[in-house]
N, C-alpha and C positions, 0 to 999 in steps of 0.2 A: 503493500501498498505506499502510496504517494504521501511524504513528510508533511505535505504542503497542500493535503487534500482534509482542510477541515471538517467539511459538509459531508464528505465518506465514509471519515471515523465517528462523526456524530451520528449520524444514522446507521452503522455497523453495532456501535454501543449501545443507541438505544433499542434495536431491533433484536440485541443477544439480552437485554434489559427483561424484553417482554419475553424471550426464551420463544423468537422466531427464528424458524431458520429461512432461508433466502427463498427458498419454492413456499413455506407457509405465508408469508409476507407477501411474494408474488400473486398468490390465490386471494388474497382476502385485500389486495389494493387493486388488482387487475393491472399490473404492471408486471411488462414481463421481468422475467429471473435474469435474463440477459442485461436488458437494463438495469434491473435494480447492480448486480456486478457491477458492471460500468459504472454508475455513479459511486460507488461504494470504494470502488478504486481509483477514482479519480480519472477515469477512461473519458468520461461526460460529466457537466455537471447537473445534467437535471432540468425541465424548466417548472416554473412557477406551478402550473396545475399540479406535475407530479409531486414535486415538494410541498404542496399543501395538504397534498390524499394523504400522502406518509406520515406528516407532521400530525393532522388529527387521528390516523391508527397509532401512530407511536404516543401522542398526548405530548405533545412538544410544538412548540410554539416556533412559528414559521420565520420570525428573525433567527431564532437559536438555531435550529433544524439546517436553514440555509445556510448559516454563518454569515446573514448581511450584517450581524452587530462587527464582523470583523473585518468588513470594506474600507476603502479606503476616504478620508474626504477631505484630501487634499485643493481640489480642484471645485469648484461652483458645480460642475457636471458630475462629478463621483457622488460630492451631496446629493444631490437631484435623484442622479441614477440611486444610489441608495435610499433615498425617504422615499421614492417609487418603489422601489423592493421589498420595502419594509412595511407599507402599508398594504402591501400586497396587488398591485398594479402591475400590469404588465408595461414593458417602454413604451411602446406603441400607443398605449392608452392618456399616453401624457401630453 
């Protein structure tokens, strides 16, 4: 697992705390096991809809699970993107 993959690590940790295997979480969430594996390994970050579904199932906030709390805020653009994601919107909706 990629050390910089905070999102994947948080999802994996939450999944294991709930006692779910990847297969079980895939069945419960209706997200493919391959997609979940790729998110946990950091090969893909997952979109807001997927992260929101996982946050609900794993009883965690979307902000925490998506690692949005760790996004940089150095520029106005970064601040705007972080605010949009934290409030559960798509960039295209902004």
